[in-house]
Backbone as CSV, one residue per row, in Angstrom:
resi,resn,N_x,N_y,N_z,CA_x,CA_y,CA_z,C_x,C_y,C_z
1,MET,14.789,6.011,-11.773,13.451,6.556,-11.637,13.187,6.824,-10.163
2,LYS,12.631,7.981,-9.870,12.344,8.370,-8.502,11.152,7.573,-7.969
3,MET,11.278,7.044,-6.753,10.200,6.274,-6.143,9.051,7.222,-5.774
4,PRO,7.810,6.860,-6.110,6.680,7.712,-5.752,6.393,7.633,-4.256
5,LEU,5.873,8.714,-3.722,5.424,8.725,-2.334,3.953,8.344,-2.315
6,ILE,3.590,7.444,-1.444,2.190,7.054,-1.332,1.761,7.127,0.128
7,SER,0.470,7.218,0.345,-0.105,7.187,1.692,-0.957,5.938,1.827
8,VAL,-0.883,5.332,2.985,-1.693,4.152,3.273,-2.438,4.424,4.565
9,VAL,-3.751,4.250,4.555,-4.571,4.435,5.744,-5.020,3.059,6.216
10,LEU,-4.705,2.747,7.458,-5.073,1.449,8.027,-5.970,1.652,9.237
11,PRO,-7.217,1.234,9.154,-8.068,1.286,10.351,-7.633,0.173,11.305
12,ILE,-7.248,0.514,12.530,-6.690,-0.490,13.428,-7.477,-0.666,14.727
13,TYR,-8.695,-0.241,14.770,-9.488,-0.378,15.987,-9.781,-1.849,16.269
14,ASN,-9.359,-2.331,17.399,-9.569,-3.708,17.859,-8.940,-4.770,16.966
15,ILE,-7.882,-4.454,16.260,-7.192,-5.478,15.459,-5.691,-5.479,15.764
16,GLU,-5.351,-5.111,16.986,-3.939,-5.028,17.358,-3.197,-6.330,17.087
17,SER,-3.868,-7.461,17.233,-3.197,-8.744,17.027,-2.837,-8.981,15.557
18,TYR,-3.471,-8.256,14.635,-3.200,-8.408,13.206,-2.308,-7.311,12.638
19,LEU,-1.944,-6.323,13.442,-1.227,-5.156,12.936,0.130,-5.524,12.331
20,ASP,0.908,-6.382,12.982,2.211,-6.773,12.426,2.051,-7.426,11.060
21,ARG,1.109,-8.337,10.935,0.866,-9.031,9.664,0.402,-8.047,8.587
22,CYS,-0.451,-7.121,8.973,-0.966,-6.123,8.037,0.159,-5.219,7.531
23,MET,0.999,-4.717,8.443,2.101,-3.843,8.045,3.088,-4.582,7.149
24,GLU,3.352,-5.844,7.445,4.250,-6.634,6.607,3.689,-6.766,5.191
25,ALA,2.390,-7.005,5.080,1.756,-7.133,3.765,1.834,-5.817,2.989
26,VAL,1.598,-4.701,3.655,1.661,-3.392,2.986,3.086,-3.100,2.516
27,LEU,4.065,-3.356,3.359,5.450,-3.047,3.010,6.007,-3.963,1.932
28,ASN,5.436,-5.152,1.769,5.911,-6.085,0.754,5.229,-5.915,-0.593
29,GLN,4.299,-4.975,-0.703,3.625,-4.703,-1.972,4.615,-4.096,-2.962
30,ILE,4.429,-4.397,-4.229,5.242,-3.812,-5.295,4.332,-2.953,-6.158
31,LEU,4.687,-1.697,-6.307,3.899,-0.773,-7.111,4.508,-0.705,-8.505
32,SER,3.690,-1.016,-9.498,4.151,-0.889,-10.880,3.020,-0.319,-11.713
33,GLY,3.353,0.322,-12.785,2.334,0.919,-13.638,2.016,2.326,-13.186
34,PRO,1.041,2.947,-13.823,0.689,4.331,-13.500,0.039,4.439,-12.128
35,LEU,0.145,5.618,-11.531,-0.488,5.873,-10.243,-1.934,6.277,-10.450
36,TYR,-2.725,6.258,-9.395,-4.144,6.581,-9.491,-4.402,7.962,-10.068
37,GLY,-3.552,8.911,-9.800,-3.746,10.263,-10.295,-3.698,10.372,-11.810
38,SER,-3.163,9.341,-12.470,-3.055,9.384,-13.933,-4.316,8.858,-14.611
39,GLY,-5.277,8.380,-13.826,-6.533,7.883,-14.408,-6.571,6.388,-14.604
40,ALA,-5.493,5.683,-14.322,-5.460,4.230,-14.460,-5.047,3.609,-13.129
41,GLU,-5.507,2.392,-12.883,-5.157,1.724,-11.640,-3.796,1.035,-11.765
42,PRO,-2.968,1.090,-10.695,-1.673,0.415,-10.738,-1.833,-1.079,-10.533
43,ASP,-0.817,-1.826,-10.919,-0.779,-3.259,-10.652,-0.052,-3.456,-9.328
44,LEU,-0.731,-4.006,-8.333,-0.105,-4.305,-7.055,0.123,-5.798,-6.984
45,GLN,1.346,-6.185,-6.705,1.679,-7.613,-6.630,2.002,-7.992,-5.217
């Protein structure tokens, strides 16, 4: 199955000290289930 492409927007004004932790959390997410465009919310673990 082809991996879906997703976009993530992170507001980073004055949170430089948390950016590494934030990026690690985003990259460790697992996307399963339908995507938002299908009308249902995905399960993020």
